N, C-alpha and C positions, 0 to 999 in steps of 0.2 A: 413583450413585456412593456407596459406603459411606462411614461416618465415618471408619474407619481410613485408607482411600485418601485421604480429603480432608486428613487431617493430614500426609501425606507430600508434598503439593503445595508447590512452591516458587514463590511468586508472583514473585520477582525473575527467576528464570530463565525463567519463562513469559512474563514481559513482554519479555525479551530476544528470545524467539523468536516474539513477536507474539501472546500470548494474548489480551488486551483493551487492550493499550497504544494501539492505533490501530484500534478497531473499524470505524470508517467506511472506512478504507483497506482493511482485510481484506475486508469485505463487497463493497466495490466491485470488488476484484480478483477475488473469487469469482463475482460476478454477471457480470463481463465474460467469465470463463472459460466459465461455463454458457451464455450467450448466443451465444458464438462456436462452441461445440460443437453447439448445438441443430440447425441445419440438416443437419449430418452425421448426427447421431442419427436425426432424422426420416426422412431419405432412406434409410439403411441399414435401418431397421426396416420401412418400407413396401415395400421391395423383396422382402420375404419374406412378407408377410401378404396374405390374400385380399380384405381391404377396408381403406381407409385409416384410419389411427389418427393423431390430432392429438396432438402433444406440446408442452407449454408449461412454461417455467420457473415454478413456482409460488411459491417463497419462497427466500430466501437468509438465513442467520442464523449466528451463532456457536454453537458447541456444544462438547461433549466427545466423544472417541472412544468412550468407554464407553457413551454414549447410543445407539449404532448398534443395539445389540440391545435389543429391547423386552421387558421381563421377563415380561409377561403374555400374550405372543403366541408360539405354537409354529409357525405355518405361514408365516412370512416366509422369503423366500429371500435368502441373503447370500453375497457372495464377497469376499475380500480379494486386492487386486492389489498385487504388489510392484514396485519400480522399481529403477534402478541406485543411488537415494540413500536408499531407505527400504523396509523390509520391509512396510510398510502405507501405501503412498502413496495408495491409493483403498480405500474400502469402499463396496460398492454393495449396496443392500437393495431388495427389491420386496415389496409387500404382496400378500395374497391376491387383492385386487381386480384388480391389474395382471397377475397369473398367470392368473386366469380369463379376462381380456380377451384376453390373448395366446394362450391355448389356442383360444379361438373364432376369432380372426382367422387363426392360422396353419394350423388345420386345416378352413378353409373353412365356418365356422359362418354362420349367417343373421345379417347385421348388425342386422336389425330386431328379433332376439329377444334378450332380456336374457341376459347371460352368467350362468350359474349360480354363485352365490358358492361359494367353497371354504372349508369349515369343518373340514376334516380335515387330516392331515398330507399334505404335497405328495408326489407320486409321483416316480420316477426320471425319467419323461418330462417332467414339469412342471419339474423342476429343470434339465433339459437346455435346455428353452425359455428359461428364465430366464437360464442361461449364455449362450446366444446373444445375448440383448438386453444382458447386461451387457458382453460383449466388444465389441460394437458401440459401446456408450457409452464404454467405457475408450478404444477407439481414436479416437474423436472428441475426448475430453478430452485425450488424450495430445499431440495435435498433431504438428508436424514442426519440424525445424530446431534451432537452438541453444536455443530456449525449450521444447522438447519435455519432457514430463514423464519420459520414458524408461521407460515401463511395459513390464514383461516379459511377452511373448506367446508361446505361449498361456497364458491365465490358468487357475488351478485351477477346478475344478467348483464350482457354487453348493452350498451346504449349508442344512438346515432342520432343525427338530425337535430331536432328541437331540444331533445333531452340532453344531447351533448353540448349544445350552446349554453344551457342553463347550469351545467356542471361547474361548481366552484372548485377550482384547483388551488391548492396551497403551493405557492411557489417556493422554490429553494434550489440550491446546487444539486444537479442530478448527473447520472451517466446514462447514455443512450446505446442500447444494443440493437442493431438492425439486422433482422433475418430475412433472407430471400427464399421464396417458394418457387421452384422451377419444375415444369412439366411440359411434355409436348404440346399441351392445350393452352399453355400461356405461362406468365410469370406474375408474382405478387410479392407484397412486402409486409411484414408486420414488425412492429417495434416494441421493444421493452424499455420503459423508463423506470429508474430506480433512484431514490434519494441517495446521495453519496454517504449520508450519515448511517443509512441502513447497510449499504454495501461495506463500509469500514467496520461497523459493528460485528458483522458476521463473517465477512470474507476479506477483511482489511489486510491480511498478510500478503495476498497477491501471489502466492506460490503454490499453484494448483498441482503441480507434479513433484514437488520437492519433498521427499520423505522427511520425517521428523529429525532422524539423526543428522541429516544433511542441513536441515534449518539451523540446528544447534551448532554445527561446525561453521556455518556462514556467520552466525551472530558472534561466535567466539573469535572468528578472524577478523571481523569488523571492529569488534571491541578491542582486540589486541593492537590493531592499527592505530586507534585512537590513543590508546595508552602509550604506544611507542612514539607518538608525535608530541607527548607532553615534555615541557622544558624543565630541566632541574639545574640547580646551581652547584657547580664543583668547588670544593674547597681543598687545598693542599696545606697540610699542617707540618711545620718543621719542629722537631724537638730540639730546642735551642741549648739549654743548660740547666743546671740545678741551682736554686737559690734557697736561703733560709727565709722564714717569714720576716725576720728582721730586715734583711736585704731588700725583700720585695716591698716593705712598707716605706723604704727610703727613695724609691723610684719616683722621677718627676717628669713633668712634660718637657720634651726636648732632649731628654737623655739618650745617648747612643749606647747600645749594648752590643758589644763585640761578640762575634761567634768564635768560640775558642777552636783551636786546630783540632781538638779531639772531639768536637761536636759531631753528633751522628749526622750522616749524610742522607739517611733514609727519610722519606716523606710519606705521609699518609694521605691518600686521595679519598675524599669522602663526598657523598651526596645525601642531603636530607638526614644528616647526623649518622649515617651508616658508612662505615669504612669500606672502600671497594678494593683498593689496590695499595701495595707497597711500592713506592717510587724512589727515585734517586734525584736529589736536588742538583741542579747544575746551571750553567750560563752559557749562552751562545750570543757573542757580540755584547750588546747592551741589554739583551733580554735574559730574564732568569727563566729557567725551565724545570720541569719535572719528567723524568723518564720512567715509565711504567716497567717495574721489574717482575712482579708477580702478584697474583691475587692475595688479598689480605687474609692471613691465617691467624685468627684470634688465639688459638692454642699455642702456636709457635711464638707469638708475642708474649704470651704469659710465661712461657718457659725462658725465654730470653731475658725477661724482666727479673726473674728469679736468679738467673746466673750472674748478672751485672751487680746485684746488690751485695 
């Protein structure tokens, strides 16, 4: 990314759309997406080749969309897939090693013979082969139902060389999922780049294997933990004595009110205006104390009040 482009970045906005504010959460969601799509990608590809090709998720990392195009390489194949929510929902890139392996496997090459590396510009046939793999990958990643990425099919054709250099890529925070193709004839790699805003919109929960009831339980547990860490103010109220309104009106600042010997020793312990316990007022050394006796019973309090009147 150029220095001029870097100065236009807005870290606050990028954090809101998931740049690196929660990197672990983003990587977890991307890895879950890649692993979920992997069996479908493997099956779709191996239905078309003459010998089996193993595919694995190699790595998942944070990236920038501008990093999809390697500046010093001319023979990568790249396609941009749009969706209902983004013109660049997916960007798929295959290196020359992956293209060479696909050419050998799709055209009936000898699996025990190493695939010849491609060090020239890709031909139209090779780009068509890349497009077939890209579309199968995009369909697997797209998924179905309410959480589908809504990728638009058919996708545009893969490009390379001069067309790739002229491609205008909208930069932004992305996630990078790297797949490795392995066969006796060689190895290759293809990359899936996805804007973090698209990933978070459709697969932001990052819990690929957690059933919905367990998700609800996890949220409940986390919410309960936050509530239990909240601080409240405790208040202990002592029923001192009875006064007439006339006596109450004659009180003045600095007056000392004695507690009669017959004053109740019970104290009510409250939090946020809700009485929680009945306690006993006391003293240890120079410190006044309240000892919890029992949970507060409003019904019992009402009955006791009637009896004492």
